[in-house]
PDB file of N, CA, C and O in Angstrom:
ATOM      1  N   MET A   1     -19.190  -4.514  16.571  1.00  0.00           N
ATOM      2  CA  MET A   1     -17.754  -4.668  16.744  1.00  0.00           C
ATOM      3  C   MET A   1     -17.059  -4.312  15.426  1.00  0.00           C
ATOM      4  O   MET A   1     -17.416  -4.831  14.368  1.00  0.00           O
ATOM      5  N   THR A   2     -16.099  -3.454  15.499  1.00  0.00           N
ATOM      6  CA  THR A   2     -15.335  -3.049  14.325  1.00  0.00           C
ATOM      7  C   THR A   2     -14.091  -3.918  14.198  1.00  0.00           C
ATOM      8  O   THR A   2     -13.327  -4.045  15.156  1.00  0.00           O
ATOM      9  N   PRO A   3     -13.875  -4.521  13.024  1.00  0.00           N
ATOM     10  CA  PRO A   3     -12.659  -5.321  12.835  1.00  0.00           C
ATOM     11  C   PRO A   3     -11.407  -4.461  13.005  1.00  0.00           C
ATOM     12  O   PRO A   3     -11.425  -3.258  12.748  1.00  0.00           O
ATOM     13  N   VAL A   4     -10.334  -5.093  13.439  1.00  0.00           N
ATOM     14  CA  VAL A   4      -9.049  -4.420  13.617  1.00  0.00           C
ATOM     15  C   VAL A   4      -7.996  -5.222  12.858  1.00  0.00           C
ATOM     16  O   VAL A   4      -7.883  -6.436  13.030  1.00  0.00           O
ATOM     17  N   GLU A   5      -7.239  -4.541  12.028  1.00  0.00           N
ATOM     18  CA  GLU A   5      -6.164  -5.227  11.305  1.00  0.00           C
ATOM     19  C   GLU A   5      -5.024  -5.525  12.270  1.00  0.00           C
ATOM     20  O   GLU A   5      -4.506  -4.629  12.937  1.00  0.00           O
ATOM     21  N   VAL A   6      -4.643  -6.792  12.332  1.00  0.00           N
ATOM     22  CA  VAL A   6      -3.568  -7.193  13.244  1.00  0.00           C
ATOM     23  C   VAL A   6      -2.301  -7.590  12.507  1.00  0.00           C
ATOM     24  O   VAL A   6      -1.254  -7.790  13.122  1.00  0.00           O
ATOM     25  N   GLY A   7      -2.396  -7.704  11.186  1.00  0.00           N
ATOM     26  CA  GLY A   7      -1.228  -8.063  10.403  1.00  0.00           C
ATOM     27  C   GLY A   7      -1.642  -8.414   8.992  1.00  0.00           C
ATOM     28  O   GLY A   7      -2.827  -8.495   8.668  1.00  0.00           O
ATOM     29  N   ARG A   8      -0.644  -8.617   8.167  1.00  0.00           N
ATOM     30  CA  ARG A   8      -0.884  -9.004   6.775  1.00  0.00           C
ATOM     31  C   ARG A   8      -0.051 -10.235   6.458  1.00  0.00           C
ATOM     32  O   ARG A   8       1.011 -10.459   7.039  1.00  0.00           O
ATOM     33  N   LEU A   9      -0.550 -11.015   5.536  1.00  0.00           N
ATOM     34  CA  LEU A   9       0.134 -12.228   5.128  1.00  0.00           C
ATOM     35  C   LEU A   9       0.601 -12.047   3.688  1.00  0.00           C
ATOM     36  O   LEU A   9      -0.207 -12.085   2.760  1.00  0.00           O
ATOM     37  N   ASP A  10       1.883 -11.854   3.507  1.00  0.00           N
ATOM     38  CA  ASP A  10       2.477 -11.733   2.179  1.00  0.00           C
ATOM     39  C   ASP A  10       3.244 -13.015   1.894  1.00  0.00           C
ATOM     40  O   ASP A  10       4.264 -13.299   2.524  1.00  0.00           O
ATOM     41  N   LEU A  11       2.746 -13.772   0.950  1.00  0.00           N
ATOM     42  CA  LEU A  11       3.336 -15.077   0.652  1.00  0.00           C
ATOM     43  C   LEU A  11       4.169 -15.021  -0.624  1.00  0.00           C
ATOM     44  O   LEU A  11       3.830 -14.282  -1.549  1.00  0.00           O
ATOM     45  N   PRO A  12       5.248 -15.788  -0.686  1.00  0.00           N
ATOM     46  CA  PRO A  12       6.026 -15.871  -1.927  1.00  0.00           C
ATOM     47  C   PRO A  12       5.220 -16.588  -3.014  1.00  0.00           C
ATOM     48  O   PRO A  12       4.253 -17.291  -2.723  1.00  0.00           O
ATOM     49  N   LYS A  13       5.628 -16.399  -4.251  1.00  0.00           N
ATOM     50  CA  LYS A  13       4.921 -16.942  -5.406  1.00  0.00           C
ATOM     51  C   LYS A  13       4.666 -18.446  -5.297  1.00  0.00           C
ATOM     52  O   LYS A  13       3.604 -18.924  -5.695  1.00  0.00           O
ATOM     53  N   GLU A  14       5.623 -19.184  -4.765  1.00  0.00           N
ATOM     54  CA  GLU A  14       5.461 -20.638  -4.685  1.00  0.00           C
ATOM     55  C   GLU A  14       4.354 -21.069  -3.714  1.00  0.00           C
ATOM     56  O   GLU A  14       4.002 -22.247  -3.661  1.00  0.00           O
ATOM     57  N   PHE A  15       3.812 -20.127  -2.952  1.00  0.00           N
ATOM     58  CA  PHE A  15       2.700 -20.421  -2.057  1.00  0.00           C
ATOM     59  C   PHE A  15       1.352 -20.102  -2.686  1.00  0.00           C
ATOM     60  O   PHE A  15       0.317 -20.272  -2.042  1.00  0.00           O
ATOM     61  N   ALA A  16       1.349 -19.637  -3.947  1.00  0.00           N
ATOM     62  CA  ALA A  16       0.081 -19.388  -4.644  1.00  0.00           C
ATOM     63  C   ALA A  16      -0.693 -20.700  -4.729  1.00  0.00           C
ATOM     64  O   ALA A  16      -0.103 -21.757  -4.953  1.00  0.00           O
ATOM     65  N   MET A  17      -2.000 -20.635  -4.552  1.00  0.00           N
ATOM     66  CA  MET A  17      -2.793 -21.854  -4.495  1.00  0.00           C
ATOM     67  C   MET A  17      -2.745 -22.648  -5.800  1.00  0.00           C
ATOM     68  O   MET A  17      -2.858 -23.873  -5.769  1.00  0.00           O
ATOM     69  N   HIS A  18      -2.583 -21.986  -6.942  1.00  0.00           N
ATOM     70  CA  HIS A  18      -2.495 -22.748  -8.185  1.00  0.00           C
ATOM     71  C   HIS A  18      -1.162 -23.491  -8.301  1.00  0.00           C
ATOM     72  O   HIS A  18      -1.025 -24.385  -9.136  1.00  0.00           O
ATOM     73  N   GLU A  19      -0.187 -23.131  -7.474  1.00  0.00           N
ATOM     74  CA  GLU A  19       1.090 -23.845  -7.415  1.00  0.00           C
ATOM     75  C   GLU A  19       1.073 -24.926  -6.326  1.00  0.00           C
ATOM     76  O   GLU A  19       1.879 -25.856  -6.361  1.00  0.00           O
ATOM     77  N   TRP A  20       0.175 -24.805  -5.384  1.00  0.00           N
ATOM     78  CA  TRP A  20       0.110 -25.683  -4.208  1.00  0.00           C
ATOM     79  C   TRP A  20      -0.829 -26.838  -4.517  1.00  0.00           C
ATOM     80  O   TRP A  20      -2.003 -26.798  -4.148  1.00  0.00           O
ATOM     81  N   LEU A  21      -0.332 -27.856  -5.183  1.00  0.00           N
ATOM     82  CA  LEU A  21      -1.191 -28.905  -5.723  1.00  0.00           C
ATOM     83  C   LEU A  21      -1.285 -30.145  -4.847  1.00  0.00           C
ATOM     84  O   LEU A  21      -1.755 -31.184  -5.308  1.00  0.00           O
ATOM     85  N   ASP A  22      -0.859 -30.062  -3.618  1.00  0.00           N
ATOM     86  CA  ASP A  22      -0.976 -31.226  -2.754  1.00  0.00           C
ATOM     87  C   ASP A  22      -1.680 -30.852  -1.462  1.00  0.00           C
ATOM     88  O   ASP A  22      -2.199 -29.743  -1.327  1.00  0.00           O
ATOM     89  N   ASP A  23      -1.699 -31.761  -0.529  1.00  0.00           N
ATOM     90  CA  ASP A  23      -2.436 -31.525   0.706  1.00  0.00           C
ATOM     91  C   ASP A  23      -1.531 -31.169   1.892  1.00  0.00           C
ATOM     92  O   ASP A  23      -1.925 -31.307   3.050  1.00  0.00           O
ATOM     93  N   ARG A  24      -0.321 -30.712   1.586  1.00  0.00           N
ATOM     94  CA  ARG A  24       0.551 -30.260   2.675  1.00  0.00           C
ATOM     95  C   ARG A  24      -0.078 -29.050   3.360  1.00  0.00           C
ATOM     96  O   ARG A  24      -0.871 -28.342   2.739  1.00  0.00           O
ATOM     97  N   PRO A  25       0.257 -28.797   4.622  1.00  0.00           N
ATOM     98  CA  PRO A  25      -0.261 -27.599   5.293  1.00  0.00           C
ATOM     99  C   PRO A  25       0.145 -26.331   4.540  1.00  0.00           C
ATOM    100  O   PRO A  25       1.237 -26.251   3.977  1.00  0.00           O
ATOM    101  N   HIS A  26      -0.736 -25.362   4.541  1.00  0.00           N
ATOM    102  CA  HIS A  26      -0.518 -24.071   3.878  1.00  0.00           C
ATOM    103  C   HIS A  26      -0.831 -22.979   4.900  1.00  0.00           C
ATOM    104  O   HIS A  26      -1.701 -23.174   5.748  1.00  0.00           O
ATOM    105  N   PRO A  27      -0.145 -21.839   4.842  1.00  0.00           N
ATOM    106  CA  PRO A  27      -0.424 -20.762   5.800  1.00  0.00           C
ATOM    107  C   PRO A  27      -1.888 -20.317   5.819  1.00  0.00           C
ATOM    108  O   PRO A  27      -2.374 -19.880   6.861  1.00  0.00           O
ATOM    109  N   LEU A  28      -2.594 -20.415   4.706  1.00  0.00           N
ATOM    110  CA  LEU A  28      -4.004 -20.026   4.688  1.00  0.00           C
ATOM    111  C   LEU A  28      -4.894 -20.989   5.461  1.00  0.00           C
ATOM    112  O   LEU A  28      -6.046 -20.667   5.751  1.00  0.00           O
ATOM    113  N   ASP A  29      -4.378 -22.159   5.797  1.00  0.00           N
ATOM    114  CA  ASP A  29      -5.162 -23.139   6.545  1.00  0.00           C
ATOM    115  C   ASP A  29      -5.601 -22.594   7.905  1.00  0.00           C
ATOM    116  O   ASP A  29      -6.536 -23.122   8.508  1.00  0.00           O
ATOM    117  N   GLU A  30      -4.952 -21.571   8.380  1.00  0.00           N
ATOM    118  CA  GLU A  30      -5.312 -20.967   9.671  1.00  0.00           C
ATOM    119  C   GLU A  30      -6.538 -20.062   9.563  1.00  0.00           C
ATOM    120  O   GLU A  30      -7.099 -19.660  10.582  1.00  0.00           O
ATOM    121  N   ALA A  31      -6.957 -19.740   8.339  1.00  0.00           N
ATOM    122  CA  ALA A  31      -8.068 -18.806   8.124  1.00  0.00           C
ATOM    123  C   ALA A  31      -9.399 -19.544   8.025  1.00  0.00           C
ATOM    124  O   ALA A  31      -9.451 -20.706   7.621  1.00  0.00           O
ATOM    125  N   ASP A  32     -10.459 -18.860   8.395  1.00  0.00           N
ATOM    126  CA  ASP A  32     -11.814 -19.350   8.174  1.00  0.00           C
ATOM    127  C   ASP A  32     -12.368 -18.795   6.871  1.00  0.00           C
ATOM    128  O   ASP A  32     -13.141 -19.452   6.173  1.00  0.00           O
ATOM    129  N   VAL A  33     -11.951 -17.558   6.556  1.00  0.00           N
ATOM    130  CA  VAL A  33     -12.441 -16.853   5.368  1.00  0.00           C
ATOM    131  C   VAL A  33     -11.265 -16.139   4.714  1.00  0.00           C
ATOM    132  O   VAL A  33     -10.415 -15.572   5.400  1.00  0.00           O
ATOM    133  N   VAL A  34     -11.219 -16.171   3.375  1.00  0.00           N
ATOM    134  CA  VAL A  34     -10.256 -15.391   2.606  1.00  0.00           C
ATOM    135  C   VAL A  34     -11.059 -14.419   1.759  1.00  0.00           C
ATOM    136  O   VAL A  34     -11.915 -14.830   0.976  1.00  0.00           O
ATOM    137  N   ILE A  35     -10.784 -13.130   1.915  1.00  0.00           N
ATOM    138  CA  ILE A  35     -11.445 -12.091   1.129  1.00  0.00           C
ATOM    139  C   ILE A  35     -10.402 -11.550   0.164  1.00  0.00           C
ATOM    140  O   ILE A  35      -9.352 -11.064   0.584  1.00  0.00           O
ATOM    141  N   ALA A  36     -10.694 -11.635  -1.136  1.00  0.00           N
ATOM    142  CA  ALA A  36      -9.718 -11.264  -2.150  1.00  0.00           C
ATOM    143  C   ALA A  36     -10.337 -10.344  -3.200  1.00  0.00           C
ATOM    144  O   ALA A  36     -11.557 -10.284  -3.356  1.00  0.00           O
ATOM    145  N   GLY A  37      -9.476  -9.636  -3.908  1.00  0.00           N
ATOM    146  CA  GLY A  37      -9.926  -8.762  -4.981  1.00  0.00           C
ATOM    147  C   GLY A  37     -10.488  -9.532  -6.154  1.00  0.00           C
ATOM    148  O   GLY A  37     -11.322  -9.015  -6.897  1.00  0.00           O
ATOM    149  N   SER A  38     -10.046 -10.750  -6.328  1.00  0.00           N
ATOM    150  CA  SER A  38     -10.616 -11.629  -7.347  1.00  0.00           C
ATOM    151  C   SER A  38     -10.541 -13.057  -6.832  1.00  0.00           C
ATOM    152  O   SER A  38      -9.663 -13.413  -6.045  1.00  0.00           O
ATOM    153  N   CYS A  39     -11.476 -13.853  -7.292  1.00  0.00           N
ATOM    154  CA  CYS A  39     -11.565 -15.222  -6.791  1.00  0.00           C
ATOM    155  C   CYS A  39     -12.244 -16.068  -7.848  1.00  0.00           C
ATOM    156  O   CYS A  39     -13.463 -16.009  -8.010  1.00  0.00           O
ATOM    157  N   GLY A  40     -11.463 -16.851  -8.563  1.00  0.00           N
ATOM    158  CA  GLY A  40     -12.027 -17.720  -9.583  1.00  0.00           C
ATOM    159  C   GLY A  40     -12.583 -18.998  -8.986  1.00  0.00           C
ATOM    160  O   GLY A  40     -12.354 -19.287  -7.812  1.00  0.00           O
ATOM    161  N   PRO A  41     -13.308 -19.762  -9.778  1.00  0.00           N
ATOM    162  CA  PRO A  41     -13.907 -20.998  -9.269  1.00  0.00           C
ATOM    163  C   PRO A  41     -12.886 -22.033  -8.803  1.00  0.00           C
ATOM    164  O   PRO A  41     -13.151 -22.771  -7.855  1.00  0.00           O
ATOM    165  N   GLY A  42     -11.721 -22.099  -9.454  1.00  0.00           N
ATOM    166  CA  GLY A  42     -10.690 -23.046  -9.024  1.00  0.00           C
ATOM    167  C   GLY A  42     -10.165 -22.714  -7.640  1.00  0.00           C
ATOM    168  O   GLY A  42     -10.002 -23.598  -6.800  1.00  0.00           O
ATOM    169  N   PHE A  43      -9.900 -21.432  -7.406  1.00  0.00           N
ATOM    170  CA  PHE A  43      -9.442 -20.989  -6.092  1.00  0.00           C
ATOM    171  C   PHE A  43     -10.503 -21.272  -5.036  1.00  0.00           C
ATOM    172  O   PHE A  43     -10.200 -21.768  -3.951  1.00  0.00           O
ATOM    173  N   ALA A  44     -11.747 -20.952  -5.367  1.00  0.00           N
ATOM    174  CA  ALA A  44     -12.843 -21.176  -4.412  1.00  0.00           C
ATOM    175  C   ALA A  44     -12.962 -22.661  -4.071  1.00  0.00           C
ATOM    176  O   ALA A  44     -13.193 -23.009  -2.913  1.00  0.00           O
ATOM    177  N   ARG A  45     -12.808 -23.541  -5.067  1.00  0.00           N
ATOM    178  CA  ARG A  45     -12.863 -24.989  -4.806  1.00  0.00           C
ATOM    179  C   ARG A  45     -11.711 -25.436  -3.919  1.00  0.00           C
ATOM    180  O   ARG A  45     -11.907 -26.220  -2.990  1.00  0.00           O
ATOM    181  N   ARG A  46     -10.511 -24.939  -4.201  1.00  0.00           N
ATOM    182  CA  ARG A  46      -9.350 -25.322  -3.377  1.00  0.00           C
ATOM    183  C   ARG A  46      -9.528 -24.848  -1.932  1.00  0.00           C
ATOM    184  O   ARG A  46      -9.196 -25.568  -0.990  1.00  0.00           O
ATOM    185  N   MET A  47     -10.050 -23.645  -1.768  1.00  0.00           N
ATOM    186  CA  MET A  47     -10.286 -23.138  -0.417  1.00  0.00           C
ATOM    187  C   MET A  47     -11.362 -23.974   0.282  1.00  0.00           C
ATOM    188  O   MET A  47     -11.195 -24.358   1.440  1.00  0.00           O
ATOM    189  N   ALA A  48     -12.463 -24.255  -0.416  1.00  0.00           N
ATOM    190  CA  ALA A  48     -13.538 -25.051   0.179  1.00  0.00           C
ATOM    191  C   ALA A  48     -13.036 -26.428   0.590  1.00  0.00           C
ATOM    192  O   ALA A  48     -13.449 -26.952   1.625  1.00  0.00           O
ATOM    193  N   ALA A  49     -12.151 -27.020  -0.204  1.00  0.00           N
ATOM    194  CA  ALA A  49     -11.590 -28.329   0.141  1.00  0.00           C
ATOM    195  C   ALA A  49     -10.784 -28.262   1.428  1.00  0.00           C
ATOM    196  O   ALA A  49     -10.613 -29.272   2.110  1.00  0.00           O
ATOM    197  N   ARG A  50     -10.292 -27.082   1.761  1.00  0.00           N
ATOM    198  CA  ARG A  50      -9.524 -26.882   2.995  1.00  0.00           C
ATOM    199  C   ARG A  50     -10.410 -26.344   4.123  1.00  0.00           C
ATOM    200  O   ARG A  50      -9.915 -26.054   5.212  1.00  0.00           O
ATOM    201  N   GLY A  51     -11.714 -26.210   3.868  1.00  0.00           N
ATOM    202  CA  GLY A  51     -12.641 -25.719   4.888  1.00  0.00           C
ATOM    203  C   GLY A  51     -12.630 -24.213   5.031  1.00  0.00           C
ATOM    204  O   GLY A  51     -12.998 -23.687   6.081  1.00  0.00           O
ATOM    205  N   ILE A  52     -12.213 -23.510   3.984  1.00  0.00           N
ATOM    206  CA  ILE A  52     -12.091 -22.055   4.015  1.00  0.00           C
ATOM    207  C   ILE A  52     -13.085 -21.449   3.036  1.00  0.00           C
ATOM    208  O   ILE A  52     -13.207 -21.915   1.903  1.00  0.00           O
ATOM    209  N   ILE A  53     -13.789 -20.423   3.465  1.00  0.00           N
ATOM    210  CA  ILE A  53     -14.712 -19.694   2.595  1.00  0.00           C
ATOM    211  C   ILE A  53     -13.913 -18.664   1.810  1.00  0.00           C
ATOM    212  O   ILE A  53     -13.140 -17.902   2.392  1.00  0.00           O
ATOM    213  N   ALA A  54     -14.096 -18.635   0.489  1.00  0.00           N
ATOM    214  CA  ALA A  54     -13.434 -17.649  -0.370  1.00  0.00           C
ATOM    215  C   ALA A  54     -14.477 -16.657  -0.866  1.00  0.00           C
ATOM    216  O   ALA A  54     -15.525 -17.036  -1.389  1.00  0.00           O
ATOM    217  N   VAL A  55     -14.160 -15.367  -0.688  1.00  0.00           N
ATOM    218  CA  VAL A  55     -15.078 -14.298  -1.061  1.00  0.00           C
ATOM    219  C   VAL A  55     -14.326 -13.287  -1.916  1.00  0.00           C
ATOM    220  O   VAL A  55     -13.202 -12.903  -1.592  1.00  0.00           O
ATOM    221  N   ALA A  56     -14.951 -12.859  -3.009  1.00  0.00           N
ATOM    222  CA  ALA A  56     -14.376 -11.804  -3.848  1.00  0.00           C
ATOM    223  C   ALA A  56     -15.045 -10.481  -3.498  1.00  0.00           C
ATOM    224  O   ALA A  56     -16.241 -10.432  -3.212  1.00  0.00           O
ATOM    225  N   THR A  57     -14.266  -9.420  -3.524  1.00  0.00           N
ATOM    226  CA  THR A  57     -14.801  -8.092  -3.257  1.00  0.00           C
ATOM    227  C   THR A  57     -14.072  -7.068  -4.111  1.00  0.00           C
ATOM    228  O   THR A  57     -12.911  -7.257  -4.472  1.00  0.00           O
ATOM    229  N   SER A  58     -14.757  -5.997  -4.424  1.00  0.00           N
ATOM    230  CA  SER A  58     -14.105  -4.882  -5.110  1.00  0.00           C
ATOM    231  C   SER A  58     -13.640  -3.834  -4.103  1.00  0.00           C
ATOM    232  O   SER A  58     -13.005  -2.846  -4.473  1.00  0.00           O
ATOM    233  N   GLU A  59     -13.956  -4.053  -2.835  1.00  0.00           N
ATOM    234  CA  GLU A  59     -13.554  -3.122  -1.774  1.00  0.00           C
ATOM    235  C   GLU A  59     -12.034  -3.180  -1.596  1.00  0.00           C
ATOM    236  O   GLU A  59     -11.460  -4.262  -1.475  1.00  0.00           O
ATOM    237  N   THR A  60     -11.398  -2.027  -1.580  1.00  0.00           N
ATOM    238  CA  THR A  60      -9.940  -1.983  -1.436  1.00  0.00           C
ATOM    239  C   THR A  60      -9.484  -1.751  -0.004  1.00  0.00           C
ATOM    240  O   THR A  60      -8.311  -1.954   0.308  1.00  0.00           O
ATOM    241  N   ASP A  61     -10.378  -1.337   0.858  1.00  0.00           N
ATOM    242  CA  ASP A  61     -10.044  -1.124   2.273  1.00  0.00           C
ATOM    243  C   ASP A  61     -10.295  -2.432   3.024  1.00  0.00           C
ATOM    244  O   ASP A  61     -11.443  -2.868   3.123  1.00  0.00           O
ATOM    245  N   PRO A  62      -9.241  -3.070   3.558  1.00  0.00           N
ATOM    246  CA  PRO A  62      -9.413  -4.367   4.226  1.00  0.00           C
ATOM    247  C   PRO A  62     -10.424  -4.338   5.373  1.00  0.00           C
ATOM    248  O   PRO A  62     -11.202  -5.279   5.528  1.00  0.00           O
ATOM    249  N   ILE A  63     -10.423  -3.286   6.168  1.00  0.00           N
ATOM    250  CA  ILE A  63     -11.357  -3.205   7.298  1.00  0.00           C
ATOM    251  C   ILE A  63     -12.792  -3.148   6.787  1.00  0.00           C
ATOM    252  O   ILE A  63     -13.669  -3.831   7.316  1.00  0.00           O
ATOM    253  N   ARG A  64     -13.031  -2.344   5.771  1.00  0.00           N
ATOM    254  CA  ARG A  64     -14.377  -2.252   5.197  1.00  0.00           C
ATOM    255  C   ARG A  64     -14.777  -3.584   4.546  1.00  0.00           C
ATOM    256  O   ARG A  64     -15.934  -3.992   4.648  1.00  0.00           O
ATOM    257  N   ALA A  65     -13.837  -4.264   3.881  1.00  0.00           N
ATOM    258  CA  ALA A  65     -14.140  -5.556   3.254  1.00  0.00           C
ATOM    259  C   ALA A  65     -14.574  -6.573   4.308  1.00  0.00           C
ATOM    260  O   ALA A  65     -15.533  -7.314   4.093  1.00  0.00           O
ATOM    261  N   VAL A  66     -13.887  -6.614   5.428  1.00  0.00           N
ATOM    262  CA  VAL A  66     -14.260  -7.530   6.512  1.00  0.00           C
ATOM    263  C   VAL A  66     -15.592  -7.114   7.116  1.00  0.00           C
ATOM    264  O   VAL A  66     -16.441  -7.964   7.382  1.00  0.00           O
ATOM    265  N   SER A  67     -15.786  -5.823   7.334  1.00  0.00           N
ATOM    266  CA  SER A  67     -17.063  -5.329   7.868  1.00  0.00           C
ATOM    267  C   SER A  67     -18.214  -5.710   6.945  1.00  0.00           C
ATOM    268  O   SER A  67     -19.261  -6.162   7.408  1.00  0.00           O
ATOM    269  N   ASP A  68     -18.020  -5.527   5.633  1.00  0.00           N
ATOM    270  CA  ASP A  68     -19.055  -5.894   4.663  1.00  0.00           C
ATOM    271  C   ASP A  68     -19.360  -7.384   4.724  1.00  0.00           C
ATOM    272  O   ASP A  68     -20.522  -7.789   4.682  1.00  0.00           O
ATOM    273  N   TYR A  69     -18.322  -8.189   4.821  1.00  0.00           N
ATOM    274  CA  TYR A  69     -18.532  -9.641   4.915  1.00  0.00           C
ATOM    275  C   TYR A  69     -19.315  -9.992   6.182  1.00  0.00           C
ATOM    276  O   TYR A  69     -20.273 -10.764   6.125  1.00  0.00           O
ATOM    277  N   LEU A  70     -18.922  -9.441   7.297  1.00  0.00           N
ATOM    278  CA  LEU A  70     -19.612  -9.738   8.557  1.00  0.00           C
ATOM    279  C   LEU A  70     -21.043  -9.258   8.558  1.00  0.00           C
ATOM    280  O   LEU A  70     -21.890  -9.833   9.242  1.00  0.00           O
ATOM    281  N   ALA A  71     -21.332  -8.194   7.789  1.00  0.00           N
ATOM    282  CA  ALA A  71     -22.688  -7.672   7.686  1.00  0.00           C
ATOM    283  C   ALA A  71     -23.519  -8.423   6.650  1.00  0.00           C
ATOM    284  O   ALA A  71     -24.695  -8.119   6.452  1.00  0.00           O
ATOM    285  N   GLY A  72     -22.899  -9.416   5.984  1.00  0.00           N
ATOM    286  CA  GLY A  72     -23.616 -10.209   4.991  1.00  0.00           C
ATOM    287  C   GLY A  72     -23.725  -9.538   3.642  1.00  0.00           C
ATOM    288  O   GLY A  72     -24.545  -9.938   2.815  1.00  0.00           O
ATOM    289  N   LEU A  73     -22.904  -8.514   3.402  1.00  0.00           N
ATOM    290  CA  LEU A  73     -22.970  -7.784   2.139  1.00  0.00           C
ATOM    291  C   LEU A  73     -22.184  -8.449   1.022  1.00  0.00           C
ATOM    292  O   LEU A  73     -22.372  -8.116  -0.148  1.00  0.00           O
ATOM    293  N   THR A  74     -21.308  -9.380   1.363  1.00  0.00           N
ATOM    294  CA  THR A  74     -20.574 -10.157   0.356  1.00  0.00           C
ATOM    295  C   THR A  74     -20.615 -11.616   0.759  1.00  0.00           C
ATOM    296  O   THR A  74     -20.528 -11.938   1.944  1.00  0.00           O
ATOM    297  N   ARG A  75     -20.743 -12.478  -0.189  1.00  0.00           N
ATOM    298  CA  ARG A  75     -20.740 -13.930   0.086  1.00  0.00           C
ATOM    299  C   ARG A  75     -20.194 -14.651  -1.098  1.00  0.00           C
ATOM    300  O   ARG A  75     -20.100 -15.878  -1.085  1.00  0.00           O
TER     301      ARG A  75
END
């Protein structure tokens, strides 16, 4: 199965996880996995606390990044 992009989530600066220091609902709470160009340990911990897997990738094509993740090429 090939992933299909259905939309993008562009959040304002105040929604950055390092600014979001409480347990209020966040738009990322709807995700199971976040694939990002960079992912530090603090971000990964915050995501894990919300039940979300955080993955860093150097892949710039979102479809390929998701395909790589599903194939177990990034973790």
